[in-house]
Backbone as a printed PyTorch tensor [residue, N CA C, xyz], in Angstrom:
tensor([[[  0.8210,  -1.1950,   0.0000],
         [  0.0000,   0.0000,   0.0000],
         [  0.8690,   1.2650,   0.0000]],

        [[  1.9390,   1.2800,   0.7890],
         [  2.8070,   2.4420,   0.8900],
         [  3.5030,   2.7230,  -0.4400]],

        [[  3.9920,   1.6990,  -1.0870],
         [  4.6820,   1.9180,  -2.3570],
         [  3.7190,   2.4020,  -3.4380]],

        [[  2.4730,   1.9510,  -3.3960],
         [  1.4660,   2.4110,  -4.3550],
         [  1.2040,   3.9060,  -4.1420]],

        [[  1.1120,   4.3410,  -2.8990],
         [  0.8900,   5.7520,  -2.5750],
         [  2.0570,   6.5970,  -3.0620]],

        [[  3.2550,   6.1250,  -2.8350],
         [  4.4430,   6.8540,  -3.2840],
         [  4.4520,   6.9670,  -4.7990]],

        [[  4.1370,   5.8650,  -5.4950],
         [  4.1180,   5.8950,  -6.9530],
         [  3.0370,   6.8440,  -7.4790]],

        [[  1.8860,   6.8680,  -6.8270],
         [  0.8230,   7.7820,  -7.2510],
         [  1.2350,   9.2400,  -7.0460]],

        [[  1.8500,   9.5470,  -5.9110],
         [  2.3310,  10.9040,  -5.6530],
         [  3.3780,  11.3150,  -6.6800]],

        [[  4.2810,  10.4060,  -6.9760],
         [  5.3170,  10.6860,  -7.9590],
         [  4.7060,  10.9200,  -9.3390]],

        [[  3.7500,  10.0790,  -9.7130],
         [  3.0980,  10.2000, -11.0110],
         [  2.3870,  11.5460, -11.1430]],

        [[  1.6050,  11.9250, -10.1250],
         [  0.8560,  13.1830, -10.1820],
         [  1.7790,  14.4000, -10.1300]],

        [[  2.8470,  14.3150,  -9.3960],
         [  3.7640,  15.4570,  -9.3310],
         [  4.4900,  15.6620, -10.6540]],

        [[  4.7850,  14.5950, -11.3560],
         [  5.4500,  14.7220, -12.6540],
         [  4.5060,  15.2380, -13.7400]],

        [[  3.2080,  15.0260, -13.5830],
         [  2.2360,  15.4850, -14.5760],
         [  1.9320,  16.9700, -14.4470]],

        [[  2.2370,  17.5720, -13.3020],
         [  1.9350,  18.9900, -13.0960],
         [  2.9370,  19.8600, -13.8370]],

        [[  2.4520,  21.0190, -14.2870],
         [  3.3380,  21.9920, -14.9180],
         [  4.1430,  22.6780, -13.8250]],

        [[  5.3300,  23.1380, -14.1710],
         [  6.1230,  23.8530, -13.1650],
         [  5.3910,  25.1060, -12.6910]],

        [[  5.5590,  25.4240, -11.4330],
         [  4.9110,  26.5920, -10.8480],
         [  5.4620,  27.8970, -11.3710]],

        [[  6.6210,  27.8490, -12.0050],
         [  7.2680,  29.0650, -12.4840],
         [  7.1050,  29.2500, -13.9850]],

        [[  6.1640,  28.5370, -14.5820],
         [  5.9650,  28.5820, -16.0200],
         [  5.6870,  30.0030, -16.5200]],

        [[  4.8850,  30.7720, -15.7830],
         [  4.5510,  32.1350, -16.2060],
         [  5.7670,  33.0450, -16.1570]],

        [[  6.6400,  32.8380, -15.2070],
         [  7.8320,  33.6700, -15.0710],
         [  8.7440,  33.4950, -16.2810]],

        [[  8.8670,  32.2650, -16.7780],
         [  9.7200,  32.0140, -17.9330],
         [  9.2160,  32.7640, -19.1620]],

        [[  7.9040,  32.8840, -19.3010],
         [  7.3430,  33.5720, -20.4640],
         [  7.5040,  35.0820, -20.3700]],

        [[  7.6380,  35.6290, -19.1770],
         [  7.8040,  37.0740, -19.0110],
         [  9.1390,  37.5740, -19.5470]],

        [[ 10.1550,  36.7320, -19.5390],
         [ 11.4780,  37.1750, -19.9660],
         [ 11.6450,  37.1740, -21.4820]],

        [[ 10.6520,  36.6870, -22.2200],
         [ 10.7850,  36.6010, -23.6660],
         [ 10.7050,  37.9540, -24.3630]],

        [[  9.9060,  38.9200, -23.8310],
         [  9.7310,  40.2100, -24.4780],
         [  9.9200,  41.3320, -23.4650]],

        [[ 11.1520,  41.5710, -23.0070],
         [ 11.3490,  42.5740, -21.9630],
         [ 11.0550,  44.0010, -22.4080]],

        [[ 11.3480,  44.3480, -23.6730],
         [ 11.1380,  45.7200, -24.1220],
         [  9.6570,  46.0550, -24.1560]],

        [[  8.8620,  45.1440, -24.6370],
         [  7.4260,  45.3710, -24.7150],
         [  6.8390,  45.4640, -23.3140]],

        [[  7.2870,  44.6240, -22.4050],
         [  6.7370,  44.6490, -21.0520],
         [  7.1200,  45.9370, -20.3290]],

        [[  8.3060,  46.5080, -20.6210],
         [  8.6890,  47.7800, -20.0070],
         [  7.7690,  48.9040, -20.4580]],

        [[  7.4420,  48.9260, -21.7440],
         [  6.5380,  49.9470, -22.2620],
         [  5.1710,  49.7850, -21.6240]],

        [[  4.7140,  48.5410, -21.5470],
         [  3.4160,  48.2880, -20.9400],
         [  3.4180,  48.6480, -19.4630]],

        [[  4.5010,  48.3440, -18.7640],
         [  4.5350,  48.6460, -17.3360],
         [  4.5820,  50.1510, -17.0930]],

        [[  5.2360,  50.9260, -17.9760],
         [  5.2400,  52.3850, -17.8470],
         [  3.8290,  52.9420, -18.0120]],

        [[  3.1140,  52.4380, -19.0200],
         [  1.7440,  52.8970, -19.2350],
         [  0.8510,  52.4760, -18.0770]],

        [[  1.0560,  51.2740, -17.5830],
         [  0.2630,  50.7970, -16.4520],
         [  0.5390,  51.6250, -15.2080]],

        [[  1.7850,  52.0310, -15.0210],
         [  2.1340,  52.8600, -13.8610],
         [  1.4560,  54.2210, -13.9490]],

        [[  1.4060,  54.7980, -15.1610],
         [  0.7280,  56.0840, -15.3370],
         [ -0.7540,  55.9630, -15.0110]],

        [[ -1.3810,  54.8920, -15.5400],
         [ -2.7990,  54.6870, -15.2590],
         [ -3.0300,  54.4160, -13.7850]],

        [[ -2.1140,  53.6880, -13.1790],
         [ -2.2310,  53.3700, -11.7640],
         [ -2.1720,  54.6290, -10.9130]],

        [[ -1.2470,  55.5490, -11.2390],
         [ -1.1300,  56.8040, -10.4960],
         [ -2.3880,  57.6350, -10.6710]],

        [[ -2.8900,  57.7180, -11.9080],
         [ -4.1130,  58.4820, -12.1500],
         [ -5.2880,  57.8620, -11.4120]],

        [[ -5.3910,  56.5490, -11.4740],
         [ -6.4860,  55.8640, -10.7970],
         [ -6.3620,  55.9940,  -9.2870]],

        [[ -5.1570,  56.0090,  -8.8030],
         [ -4.9120,  56.0960,  -7.3650],
         [ -5.4870,  57.3830,  -6.7870]],

        [[ -5.3790,  58.4720,  -7.5290],
         [ -5.8220,  59.7740,  -7.0380],
         [ -7.1390,  60.2310,  -7.6710]],

        [[ -7.8280,  59.3230,  -8.3450],
         [ -9.0400,  59.6640,  -9.0710],
         [-10.1140,  60.2690,  -8.1600]],

        [[-10.2430,  59.7810,  -6.9510],
         [-11.2950,  60.2390,  -6.0450],
         [-10.7910,  61.2600,  -5.0350]],

        [[ -9.6170,  61.7830,  -5.2490],
         [ -9.0460,  62.7560,  -4.3230],
         [ -9.7630,  64.1030,  -4.4430]],

        [[ -9.8870,  64.7680,  -3.3190],
         [-10.5340,  66.0870,  -3.3010],
         [ -9.5340,  67.2140,  -3.5680]],

        [[ -8.2790,  66.8690,  -3.7900],
         [ -7.2360,  67.8760,  -4.0000],
         [ -7.3710,  68.4980,  -5.3910]],

        [[ -7.5860,  69.8000,  -5.4320],
         [ -7.7060,  70.5020,  -6.7180],
         [ -6.3130,  70.8630,  -7.2360]],

        [[ -6.2510,  71.2480,  -8.5000],
         [ -4.9730,  71.6650,  -9.0860],
         [ -4.4250,  72.8930,  -8.3760]],

        [[ -5.3070,  73.8090,  -8.0310],
         [ -4.8840,  75.0240,  -7.3310],
         [ -4.2830,  74.6830,  -5.9630]],

        [[ -4.9350,  73.7800,  -5.2450],
         [ -4.4090,  73.3620,  -3.9400],
         [ -3.0740,  72.6480,  -4.1070]],

        [[ -2.9860,  71.7970,  -5.1230],
         [ -1.7500,  71.0510,  -5.3660],
         [ -0.5990,  72.0050,  -5.6690]],

        [[ -0.8560,  73.0320,  -6.4480],
         [  0.1880,  74.0140,  -6.7620],
         [  0.6120,  74.7820,  -5.5150]],

        [[ -0.3510,  75.1100,  -4.6620],
         [ -0.0320,  75.8120,  -3.4130],
         [  0.8090,  74.9110,  -2.5050]],

        [[  0.4420,  73.6400,  -2.4270],
         [  1.2070,  72.6900,  -1.6100],
         [  2.5970,  72.4860,  -2.2010]],

        [[  2.6990,  72.4510,  -3.5300],
         [  4.0080,  72.2920,  -4.1830],
         [  4.9360,  73.4460,  -3.8150]],

        [[  4.3970,  74.6640,  -3.7850],
         [  5.2120,  75.8190,  -3.3840],
         [  5.6440,  75.6960,  -1.9220]],

        [[  4.7330,  75.2250,  -1.0660],
         [  5.0620,  75.0510,   0.3480],
         [  6.1410,  73.9770,   0.5220]],

        [[  6.0420,  72.9030,  -0.2550],
         [  7.0430,  71.8290,  -0.1930],
         [  8.4010,  72.3800,  -0.5990]],

        [[  8.4430,  73.0920,  -1.7160],
         [  9.7100,  73.6560,  -2.1970],
         [ 10.2990,  74.6110,  -1.1610]],

        [[  9.4730,  75.4610,  -0.6150],
         [  9.9410,  76.4240,   0.3780],
         [ 10.5160,  75.7080,   1.6050]],

        [[  9.8150,  74.6910,   2.0830],
         [ 10.2670,  73.9800,   3.2830],
         [ 11.5260,  73.1630,   3.0210]],

        [[ 11.5130,  72.3910,   1.9420],
         [ 12.6300,  71.4700,   1.6910],
         [ 13.8620,  72.2130,   1.1910]],

        [[ 13.7040,  73.0880,   0.2250],
         [ 14.8530,  73.7300,  -0.4060],
         [ 15.2440,  75.0350,   0.2890]],

        [[ 14.3020,  75.9440,   0.4390],
         [ 14.6260,  77.2590,   0.9950],
         [ 14.9520,  77.1830,   2.4850]],

        [[ 14.0920,  76.4840,   3.2410],
         [ 14.3230,  76.3620,   4.6810],
         [ 15.2600,  75.2010,   5.0250]],

        [[ 15.6940,  74.4750,   4.0110],
         [ 16.6990,  73.4150,   4.1060],
         [ 16.3180,  72.2720,   5.0490]],

        [[ 15.0690,  71.8290,   4.9620],
         [ 14.6630,  70.6550,   5.7360],
         [ 15.3760,  69.3900,   5.2680]],

        [[ 15.9020,  69.4050,   4.0400],
         [ 16.6210,  68.2380,   3.5290],
         [ 17.8370,  67.9080,   4.3820]],

        [[ 18.3220,  68.8680,   5.1590],
         [ 19.4890,  68.6260,   6.0160],
         [ 19.1710,  67.6850,   7.1730]],

        [[ 17.8970,  67.5160,   7.4620],
         [ 17.4780,  66.6290,   8.5460],
         [ 17.5660,  65.1740,   8.0600]],

        [[ 18.4830,  64.3760,   8.6200],
         [ 18.6830,  63.0110,   8.1240],
         [ 17.4580,  62.1060,   8.2690]],

        [[ 16.6440,  62.3400,   9.2830],
         [ 15.4900,  61.4630,   9.4910],
         [ 14.1830,  62.0930,   9.0030]],

        [[ 14.2720,  62.9400,   7.9880],
         [ 13.0890,  63.5570,   7.4000],
         [ 12.2490,  62.4840,   6.7160]],

        [[ 10.9770,  62.4780,   7.0120],
         [ 10.0440,  61.5450,   6.3780],
         [  8.8960,  62.3340,   5.7680]],

        [[  8.1160,  61.6550,   4.9660],
         [  6.9410,  62.2720,   4.3700],
         [  6.0090,  62.7920,   5.4600]],

        [[  5.8470,  62.0070,   6.5060],
         [  4.9310,  62.3960,   7.5800],
         [  5.4540,  63.5910,   8.3670]],

        [[  6.7580,  63.6530,   8.5770],
         [  7.3360,  64.8130,   9.2680],
         [  7.1940,  66.0710,   8.4170]],

        [[  7.3930,  65.9240,   7.1140],
         [  7.2180,  67.0620,   6.2160],
         [  5.7640,  67.5240,   6.2310]],

        [[  4.8370,  66.5790,   6.1510],
         [  3.4120,  66.9200,   6.1660],
         [  3.0410,  67.6240,   7.4680]],

        [[  3.5680,  67.1300,   8.5660],
         [  3.3050,  67.7570,   9.8660],
         [  3.8690,  69.1780,   9.8930]],

        [[  5.0610,  69.3520,   9.3620],
         [  5.6980,  70.6700,   9.3100],
         [  4.8680,  71.6480,   8.4710]],

        [[  4.3430,  71.1330,   7.3480],
         [  3.5500,  71.9710,   6.4460],
         [  2.1100,  72.1500,   6.9160]],

        [[  1.7150,  71.3160,   7.8880],
         [  0.3280,  71.2970,   8.3620],
         [ -0.6330,  70.9500,   7.2200]],

        [[ -0.2290,  69.9190,   6.4710],
         [ -1.0020,  69.4180,   5.3380],
         [ -1.0650,  67.9020,   5.4790]],

        [[ -2.1200,  67.3020,   5.0030],
         [ -2.2630,  65.8490,   5.0410],
         [ -1.0930,  65.1730,   4.3120]],

        [[ -0.5890,  64.0950,   4.8840],
         [  0.5000,  63.3480,   4.2430],
         [  0.0580,  62.8170,   2.8820]],

        [[ -1.2090,  62.4520,   2.7610],
         [ -1.7190,  61.9790,   1.4680],
         [ -1.6600,  63.0810,   0.4160]],

        [[ -2.0000,  64.3080,   0.8010],
         [ -1.9500,  65.4220,  -0.1360],
         [ -0.5080,  65.7690,  -0.5110]],

        [[  0.3940,  65.6840,   0.4530],
         [  1.8060,  65.9440,   0.1550],
         [  2.3160,  64.9020,  -0.8380]],

        [[  1.9930,  63.6470,  -0.5770],
         [  2.4200,  62.5700,  -1.4690],
         [  1.8180,  62.7360,  -2.8630]],

        [[  0.5320,  63.0380,  -2.9320],
         [ -0.1280,  63.2330,  -4.2230],
         [  0.4850,  64.4050,  -4.9770]],

        [[  0.7620,  65.4880,  -4.2820],
         [  1.3680,  66.6610,  -4.9260],
         [  2.7470,  66.3250,  -5.4710]],

        [[  3.5390,  65.6240,  -4.6720],
         [  4.8700,  65.2330,  -5.1380],
         [  4.7680,  64.3490,  -6.3760]],

        [[  3.8920,  63.3530,  -6.3310],
         [  3.7810,  62.4010,  -7.4360],
         [  3.1730,  63.0100,  -8.6870]],

        [[  2.0640,  63.7260,  -8.5430],
         [  1.3620,  64.2360,  -9.7200],
         [  1.8810,  65.5900, -10.1940]],

        [[  2.0160,  66.5350,  -9.3040],
         [  2.3870,  67.8910,  -9.7060],
         [  3.8820,  68.0140,  -9.9640]],

        [[  4.6910,  67.4460,  -9.0680],
         [  6.1440,  67.5710,  -9.2030],
         [  6.7730,  66.3740,  -9.9180]],

        [[  6.0290,  65.3070, -10.0960],
         [  6.5030,  64.1460, -10.8480],
         [  7.6260,  63.3710, -10.1870]],

        [[  7.6910,  63.4140,  -8.8590],
         [  8.7540,  62.7060,  -8.1400],
         [  8.1960,  62.0860,  -6.8680]],

        [[  8.8700,  61.0590,  -6.4090],
         [  8.5280,  60.5080,  -5.1030],
         [  9.1370,  61.4000,  -4.0250]],

        [[  8.7150,  61.2030,  -2.8000],
         [  9.2440,  61.9970,  -1.6920],
         [ 10.7630,  61.8740,  -1.6170]],

        [[ 11.2700,  60.6420,  -1.6440],
         [ 12.7080,  60.4450,  -1.4920],
         [ 13.4960,  60.9940,  -2.6750]],

        [[ 12.9530,  60.8860,  -3.8770],
         [ 13.6370,  61.4750,  -5.0370],
         [ 13.7280,  62.9880,  -4.9040]],

        [[ 12.6540,  63.5970,  -4.4370],
         [ 12.6340,  65.0580,  -4.2820],
         [ 13.6440,  65.5120,  -3.2320]],

        [[ 13.6250,  64.8610,  -2.0780],
         [ 14.5430,  65.2290,  -0.9960],
         [ 15.9840,  64.9380,  -1.4010]],

        [[ 16.2130,  63.7840,  -2.0130],
         [ 17.5760,  63.4450,  -2.4270],
         [ 18.1030,  64.4090,  -3.4820]],

        [[ 17.2400,  64.8940,  -4.3750],
         [ 17.6940,  65.8730,  -5.3670],
         [ 18.1400,  67.1550,  -4.6740]],

        [[ 17.3880,  67.6010,  -3.6790],
         [ 17.7880,  68.8020,  -2.9290],
         [ 19.1190,  68.5650,  -2.2220]],

        [[ 19.2930,  67.3780,  -1.6720],
         [ 20.5470,  67.0450,  -0.9890],
         [ 21.7100,  66.9960,  -1.9720]],

        [[ 21.4860,  66.4110,  -3.1310],
         [ 22.5490,  66.3040,  -4.1420],
         [ 22.9100,  67.6840,  -4.6780]],

        [[ 21.9190,  68.5450,  -4.8810],
         [ 22.2080,  69.9150,  -5.3290],
         [ 23.1040,  70.6280,  -4.3230]],

        [[ 22.8080,  70.4580,  -3.0360],
         [ 23.6440,  71.0730,  -1.9950],
         [ 25.0290,  70.4360,  -1.9720]],

        [[ 25.0830,  69.1290,  -2.1750],
         [ 26.3670,  68.4220,  -2.1570],
         [ 27.2590,  68.8660,  -3.3120]],

        [[ 26.6770,  69.1010,  -4.4770],
         [ 27.4980,  69.5410,  -5.6150],
         [ 28.1390,  70.8930,  -5.3230]],

        [[ 27.4010,  71.7650,  -4.6520],
         [ 27.9740,  73.0620,  -4.2620],
         [ 29.1370,  72.8630,  -3.2980]],

        [[ 28.9520,  71.9910,  -2.3150],
         [ 30.0160,  71.7450,  -1.3330],
         [ 31.2260,  71.0560,  -1.9620]],

        [[ 30.9740,  70.1460,  -2.8970],
         [ 32.0860,  69.4670,  -3.5640],
         [ 32.9240,  70.4540,  -4.3720]],

        [[ 32.2740,  71.4490,  -4.9640],
         [ 32.9870,  72.4620,  -5.7300],
         [ 33.7160,  73.4480,  -4.8240]],

        [[ 33.1330,  73.7300,  -3.6610],
         [ 33.5960,  74.8650,  -2.8660],
         [ 34.6240,  74.5510,  -1.7930]],

        [[ 34.7070,  73.3200,  -1.3150],
         [ 35.6460,  73.0970,  -0.2100],
         [ 36.3520,  71.7590,  -0.3000]],

        [[ 37.2280,  71.5360,   0.6590],
         [ 38.0790,  70.3470,   0.6380],
         [ 37.6360,  69.2750,   1.6220]],

        [[ 36.3870,  69.2840,   2.0420],
         [ 35.8920,  68.2400,   2.9350],
         [ 35.8690,  66.9110,   2.1960]],

        [[ 35.8880,  65.8320,   2.9550],
         [ 35.8010,  64.5100,   2.3360],
         [ 34.3810,  64.2850,   1.8340]],

        [[ 34.2460,  63.3320,   0.9390],
         [ 32.9360,  63.0020,   0.3890],
         [ 32.0020,  62.5380,   1.5040]],

        [[ 32.5100,  61.7520,   2.4350],
         [ 31.6830,  61.2800,   3.5490],
         [ 31.2050,  62.4450,   4.4090]],

        [[ 32.0870,  63.3900,   4.6930],
         [ 31.6910,  64.5670,   5.4800],
         [ 30.5900,  65.3550,   4.7710]],

        [[ 30.7270,  65.4910,   3.4750],
         [ 29.7200,  66.2190,   2.7010],
         [ 28.4020,  65.4510,   2.6920]],

        [[ 28.4790,  64.1290,   2.5300],
         [ 27.2610,  63.3070,   2.5450],
         [ 26.5000,  63.4920,   3.8490]],

        [[ 27.2130,  63.4560,   4.9460],
         [ 26.5800,  63.6250,   6.2570],
         [ 26.0730,  65.0620,   6.4400]],

        [[ 26.8060,  66.0200,   5.9080],
         [ 26.4280,  67.4300,   6.0650],
         [ 25.1360,  67.7760,   5.3330]],

        [[ 24.8410,  67.0710,   4.2450],
         [ 23.6300,  67.3810,   3.4820],
         [ 22.4490,  66.4730,   3.8290]],

        [[ 22.6040,  65.6270,   4.8470],
         [ 21.4550,  64.8730,   5.3370],
         [ 21.4150,  63.3930,   5.0420]],

        [[ 22.4360,  62.8470,   4.3930],
         [ 22.4490,  61.4050,   4.1530],
         [ 22.9430,  60.6820,   5.3990]],

        [[ 22.4380,  59.4740,   5.6200],
         [ 22.8400,  58.6750,   6.7760],
         [ 23.9970,  57.7380,   6.4720]],

        [[ 24.2030,  57.4380,   5.1960],
         [ 25.2330,  56.4670,   4.8240],
         [ 25.8900,  56.8820,   3.5140]],

        [[ 27.1550,  56.5360,   3.4040],
         [ 27.8920,  56.8740,   2.1920],
         [ 27.3120,  56.1460,   0.9830]],

        [[ 26.8880,  54.8930,   1.1730],
         [ 26.3630,  54.1180,   0.0450],
         [ 25.0950,  54.7470,  -0.5310]],

        [[ 24.1940,  55.2110,   0.3190],
         [ 22.9750,  55.8520,  -0.1970],
         [ 23.3130,  57.1770,  -0.8770]],

        [[ 24.3140,  57.8810,  -0.3620],
         [ 24.7570,  59.1270,  -0.9910],
         [ 25.3250,  58.8470,  -2.3820]],

        [[ 26.2030,  57.8530,  -2.4880],
         [ 26.8070,  57.5230,  -3.7800],
         [ 25.7360,  57.1400,  -4.7960]],

        [[ 24.7910,  56.2970,  -4.3610],
         [ 23.7410,  55.8420,  -5.2760],
         [ 22.8900,  57.0200,  -5.7500]],

        [[ 22.4580,  57.8680,  -4.8300],
         [ 21.6370,  59.0280,  -5.1980],
         [ 22.4300,  60.0000,  -6.0670]],

        [[ 23.6910,  60.2110,  -5.7320],
         [ 24.5300,  61.1450,  -6.4910],
         [ 24.6970,  60.6560,  -7.9240]],

        [[ 24.9870,  59.3770,  -8.0760],
         [ 25.1750,  58.8000,  -9.4110],
         [ 23.8670,  58.8660, -10.2050]],

        [[ 22.7450,  58.6290,  -9.5430],
         [ 21.4460,  58.6870, -10.2100],
         [ 21.1520,  60.0900, -10.7300]],

        [[ 21.4400,  61.0990,  -9.9300],
         [ 21.0850,  62.4760, -10.2970],
         [ 22.1100,  63.1660, -11.1920]],

        [[ 23.3890,  62.7970, -11.0820],
         [ 24.4110,  63.5030, -11.8610],
         [ 25.0520,  62.6480, -12.9470]],

        [[ 24.9100,  61.3380, -12.8410],
         [ 25.5260,  60.4600, -13.8280],
         [ 26.9870,  60.1540, -13.5490]],

        [[ 27.4930,  60.6060, -12.4050],
         [ 28.8840,  60.3150, -12.0290],
         [ 28.9790,  60.1690, -10.5180]],

        [[ 30.0900,  59.6180, -10.0720],
         [ 30.2990,  59.4720,  -8.6330],
         [ 30.7200,  60.8170,  -8.0410]],

        [[ 30.5900,  60.9770,  -6.7270],
         [ 31.0300,  62.2290,  -6.1040],
         [ 32.5150,  62.5090,  -6.3330]],

        [[ 33.3330,  61.4570,  -6.3090],
         [ 34.7630,  61.6310,  -6.5530],
         [ 35.0420,  62.1410,  -7.9540]],

        [[ 34.3630,  61.5730,  -8.9410],
         [ 34.5200,  62.0310, -10.3230],
         [ 34.0670,  63.4810, -10.4550]],

        [[ 32.9680,  63.8000,  -9.8050],
         [ 32.4520,  65.1750,  -9.8530],
         [ 33.4430,  66.1440,  -9.2270]],

        [[ 33.9920,  65.7410,  -8.0850],
         [ 34.9390,  66.6050,  -7.3710],
         [ 36.1960,  66.8400,  -8.2140]],

        [[ 36.6880,  65.7860,  -8.8650],
         [ 37.8640,  65.9360,  -9.7300],
         [ 37.5650,  66.8770, -10.8900]],

        [[ 36.3900,  66.7420, -11.4750],
         [ 35.9910,  67.6330, -12.5690],
         [ 35.8430,  69.0660, -12.1030]],

        [[ 35.3420,  69.2550, -10.8930],
         [ 35.1730,  70.6020, -10.3430],
         [ 36.5240,  71.2360, -10.0490]],

        [[ 37.4930,  70.4210,  -9.6170],
         [ 38.8410,  70.9440,  -9.3470],
         [ 39.5110,  71.3950, -10.6330]],

        [[ 39.2810,  70.6820, -11.7170],
         [ 39.8640,  71.0390, -13.0070],
         [ 39.2610,  72.3480, -13.5090]],

        [[ 37.9590,  72.5590, -13.2440],
         [ 37.2670,  73.7650, -13.7110],
         [ 37.6900,  75.0260, -12.9670]],

        [[ 38.2270,  74.8940, -11.7640],
         [ 38.5930,  76.0830, -10.9670],
         [ 39.7290,  76.8550, -11.5530]]])
């Protein structure tokens, strides 16, 4: 009886299709799926905020408040800045801040804050002889690795490469 059960289990398991069959088919057309995923992301963002009460005028006003707080008042220098802390500072709903960043400014919270930090870092890299790590910490990053990744994303080069180029330009 036991061997019959084992043989039946083996037989049925061999007849089943692999559980990863769909994953194998996804890799066949990566370019087409990227285009589709971009369009799906746009529709998803629009659908996400479809029932929001936030008007364009309010979103523009919040966008100005975000810019003023993050860039002008230099909230980006705060290493533990979060969307919720920014919303609390602005006295605006975190959902509205997030929606404004995504729809009006076209960036996520972290992309927006990191861009402000990188802009400040480029000025410091050009202007003084501090180490890259000191500059990363001075502009609000918690780790050198996150600074390098954000810097490379926004400028297309590493901080060291940027600093060398800035020294040549002086």
